[in-house]
C-alpha positions as CSV (number, residue, x, y, z in Angstrom):
1,M,5.5,-3.2,19.0
2,G,4.0,-4.8,22.1
3,S,0.3,-3.9,21.3
4,G,-0.9,-7.3,20.2
5,V,-2.3,-5.6,17.0
6,D,-1.7,-7.1,13.6
7,V,0.2,-4.2,12.0
8,G,0.0,-6.1,8.5
9,R,-2.1,-4.6,5.8
10,W,-5.8,-4.3,6.5
11,T,-8.8,-2.2,5.7
12,S,-10.6,0.4,7.9
13,G,-13.8,1.7,6.3
14,R,-12.8,3.1,3.0
15,L,-9.1,3.0,3.7
16,R,-6.4,0.3,2.8
17,I,-3.5,0.5,5.5
18,G,-0.2,-1.2,5.8
19,P,3.3,-0.3,6.9
20,W,5.1,2.1,4.8
21,H,8.0,0.4,3.2
22,G,8.1,-2.2,5.7
23,D,8.5,0.5,8.5
24,E,6.3,-0.6,11.5
25,R,6.4,3.0,12.9
26,T,5.0,4.3,9.8
27,A,1.6,3.7,8.4
28,Y,0.6,3.8,4.8
29,L,-3.0,4.9,3.9
30,A,-4.6,4.6,0.4
31,P,-8.3,5.4,-0.3
32,V,-10.1,2.1,-1.7
33,G,-11.2,4.0,-4.8
34,D,-14.9,2.8,-4.8
35,G,-16.0,6.1,-6.3
36,R,-17.4,7.9,-3.3
37,T,-15.9,10.9,-1.7
38,L,-13.6,10.2,1.2
39,Q,-14.9,12.0,4.3
40,P,-13.0,13.3,7.4
41,A,-14.9,11.0,9.6
42,D,-13.3,8.1,7.5
43,V,-9.6,9.3,8.3
44,E,-10.6,10.0,11.8
45,A,-11.8,6.4,12.3
46,A,-8.7,5.0,11.1
47,L,-6.2,7.2,13.3
48,P,-6.9,5.7,16.8
49,R,-6.4,2.2,15.5
50,L,-3.0,3.3,14.0
51,A,-1.8,4.6,17.3
52,A,-3.2,1.4,19.1
53,A,-0.9,-0.4,16.7
54,G,2.3,1.4,17.5
55,Y,2.5,3.7,14.6
56,Q,4.0,7.0,15.1
57,A,3.4,8.7,11.7
58,V,1.2,8.2,8.6
59,I,1.9,8.6,4.8
60,T,-0.8,8.7,2.5
61,A,-0.8,7.4,-1.4
62,A,-0.7,10.0,-3.9
63,I,-4.2,11.5,-4.0
64,G,-6.3,14.2,-5.6
65,P,-7.8,17.4,-4.2
66,A,-11.0,15.8,-3.5
67,E,-9.4,13.0,-1.4
68,A,-6.9,15.4,0.0
69,R,-9.5,17.4,1.7
70,A,-10.5,14.8,4.1
71,F,-6.9,14.2,5.3
72,L,-6.2,18.1,5.5
73,L,-9.2,18.7,7.7
74,T,-8.0,15.9,10.0
75,G,-4.5,17.6,10.5
76,F,-2.5,16.1,7.6
77,T,0.0,18.3,5.9
78,V,1.4,18.3,2.2
79,H,4.7,16.2,2.0
80,E,5.3,16.2,-1.8
81,R,3.2,17.4,-4.7
82,L,3.0,15.4,-8.1
83,H,2.0,16.2,-11.8
84,L,-1.1,14.3,-12.9
85,L,-1.0,13.7,-16.5
86,A,-3.6,12.0,-18.9
87,R,-4.4,11.1,-22.5
88,D,-6.8,9.2,-24.5
89,L,-6.0,6.1,-26.3
90,H,-7.7,6.8,-29.8
91,A,-4.2,7.1,-31.6
92,L,-1.2,5.7,-30.4
93,P,2.2,5.4,-32.0
94,P,3.7,1.8,-32.5
95,T,5.7,0.1,-29.7
96,P,9.5,0.7,-30.9
97,P,11.5,-2.5,-31.0
98,A,12.6,-3.6,-27.6
99,D,13.4,-6.7,-25.4
100,I,10.2,-6.6,-23.3
101,R,8.9,-9.7,-21.7
102,R,6.4,-10.7,-18.8
103,A,8.0,-10.4,-15.5
104,R,8.4,-13.4,-13.6
105,R,8.6,-13.9,-9.6
106,R,12.4,-14.4,-10.0
107,D,12.8,-11.2,-11.6
108,H,11.6,-9.2,-8.4
109,E,15.0,-8.9,-6.8
110,R,16.3,-7.3,-10.1
111,V,13.5,-5.2,-10.4
112,L,13.6,-3.7,-6.9
113,A,17.3,-2.9,-7.6
114,V,16.4,-1.1,-10.7
115,D,13.7,0.8,-8.6
116,R,16.3,1.7,-5.9
117,A,18.5,3.0,-8.8
118,A,15.9,5.2,-10.3
119,F,14.1,6.7,-7.3
120,Q,15.0,8.7,-4.3
121,D,14.8,7.0,-0.9
122,F,11.1,8.2,-0.3
123,W,9.8,6.7,-3.4
124,Q,11.8,3.5,-3.7
125,L,9.4,0.2,-3.5
126,D,10.0,-2.9,-1.3
127,E,8.7,-6.3,-2.0
128,A,5.4,-5.6,-0.4
129,G,5.2,-2.0,-2.2
130,L,5.9,-3.9,-5.5
131,V,2.9,-6.3,-4.8
132,E,0.6,-3.5,-3.8
133,A,1.5,-1.6,-7.2
134,M,0.5,-4.9,-9.0
135,A,-2.7,-5.2,-6.7
136,A,-3.8,-1.8,-7.1
137,T,-6.3,-2.3,-9.8
138,P,-8.5,-5.2,-10.9
139,S,-6.1,-6.3,-13.7
140,S,-2.7,-5.4,-14.2
141,R,0.4,-5.8,-16.7
142,F,3.7,-6.3,-15.3
143,R,6.7,-6.2,-17.9
144,V,10.4,-6.0,-17.7
145,A,12.8,-4.7,-20.3
146,M,16.1,-6.4,-21.0
147,H,19.3,-4.8,-22.1
148,P,19.9,-5.3,-25.7
149,E,23.3,-6.9,-25.1
150,L,23.2,-8.2,-21.4
151,D,21.0,-11.0,-20.3
152,E,19.7,-8.5,-17.5
153,V,16.5,-6.6,-16.5
154,V,17.3,-3.1,-16.6
155,G,13.9,-1.5,-16.8
156,Y,10.1,-2.3,-15.8
157,A,6.6,-1.1,-16.0
158,I,3.4,-1.8,-14.4
159,C,0.2,-0.8,-15.7
160,G,-3.4,-1.3,-14.5
161,R,-7.1,-1.4,-15.6
162,A,-10.2,-0.5,-13.7
163,G,-13.0,-0.6,-16.0
164,R,-12.5,1.8,-19.0
165,R,-9.8,3.8,-17.1
166,G,-6.2,3.0,-17.3
167,F,-3.1,3.8,-14.9
168,V,0.8,3.7,-15.5
169,Q,1.2,2.3,-12.0
170,R,5.0,2.2,-12.2
171,L,7.7,2.9,-14.5
172,A,11.8,2.7,-14.0
173,V,14.8,2.3,-16.1
174,E,18.1,2.1,-14.4
175,P,19.9,5.4,-15.0
176,V,22.9,3.9,-16.6
177,H,20.8,2.5,-19.2
178,H,18.9,5.7,-20.0
179,G,18.9,6.8,-23.8
180,L,18.1,3.4,-25.0
181,G,14.5,4.1,-25.6
182,L,13.4,1.6,-22.9
183,G,11.0,3.9,-21.1
184,R,9.2,4.7,-24.3
185,A,9.0,1.0,-25.1
186,L,7.5,0.1,-21.7
187,V,5.1,2.9,-21.6
188,L,3.6,2.1,-25.3
189,D,3.5,-1.7,-24.5
190,G,1.4,-1.0,-21.4
191,L,-0.9,1.5,-23.5
192,H,-1.5,-0.9,-26.4
193,W,-2.3,-3.6,-23.9
194,L,-4.8,-1.2,-22.2
195,R,-6.5,0.0,-25.4
196,R,-6.9,-3.8,-26.4
197,R,-8.9,-4.1,-23.2
198,G,-11.2,-1.4,-23.8
199,V,-9.5,1.5,-21.9
200,D,-10.2,4.9,-23.4
201,R,-8.3,7.2,-21.2
202,V,-5.1,6.6,-19.0
203,V,-3.5,8.5,-16.3
204,V,0.1,8.8,-14.7
205,N,1.6,10.8,-12.1
206,T,5.3,11.9,-11.4
207,Q,6.9,14.2,-9.1
208,E,7.4,17.8,-9.8
209,S,11.0,17.3,-9.7
210,N,11.2,14.4,-12.2
211,E,11.7,16.2,-15.3
212,R,13.0,13.4,-17.3
213,A,9.9,11.3,-16.7
214,L,7.7,14.3,-17.3
215,E,9.3,15.0,-20.6
216,L,8.8,11.4,-21.7
217,Y,5.2,11.5,-20.9
218,E,4.4,14.8,-22.5
219,R,6.3,13.3,-25.6
220,L,3.9,10.5,-25.7
221,G,0.9,12.6,-25.7
222,F,0.2,13.0,-22.1
223,G,-1.1,16.5,-20.8
224,R,-1.0,17.6,-17.4
225,Q,-4.2,17.8,-15.6
226,P,-5.3,20.6,-13.2
227,G,-4.9,20.2,-9.6
228,G,-2.3,17.6,-9.5
229,L,-1.8,15.0,-6.8
230,A,-0.2,15.2,-3.3
231,V,1.3,12.9,-0.8
232,L,0.2,14.0,2.8
233,E,1.8,13.1,6.2
234,K,0.7,13.4,9.8
235,R,2.7,12.6,13.1
236,L,0.4,10.6,15.5
């Protein structure tokens, strides 16, 4: 890079910034989520620092229409659109039987292998992205699902809580183990945890092309929300 600027994760105003999947050429921007509307000036203030750090492109988190406006007005374009789904937690079906336990640090390598098998290249997490998913909310629950016959992690979920709002941050089941009900069990495990902690509404997003995940969430009572989300990009 040669600039002498720390290209690790840092915060600029109301944006969290770091390398996208460890790629020092591509920056990742995510609003800090402090309840205020992001302004074009917030985005514009970060761009020179990104360029000085040696970044050549920028990718945003999945953001809603209000936050996307600030990026679109500063020259970002849509990379991919996502469905946003939500449900209340007043009535939940029971969690089906499954071998689910708390994730441990030594599980990370296997969790990331499951993630790579479950998602296209663009959406796959690295170790830093996994840590980011766990740290995105004030409290989170990271659980893994074990194969019923093999002593091996074959699925995982990260759910988070911020006040009375809950999030399904990440869900993945290795494709060769689809059909065992592990995705349903992982989601319901997280939803019951959120309800016990006073959350009354939970949201999740999924790619428009991920029909399997969309079907799972809708079967669990999630409904599509107007506007959806988008991941935006810009060359520097």
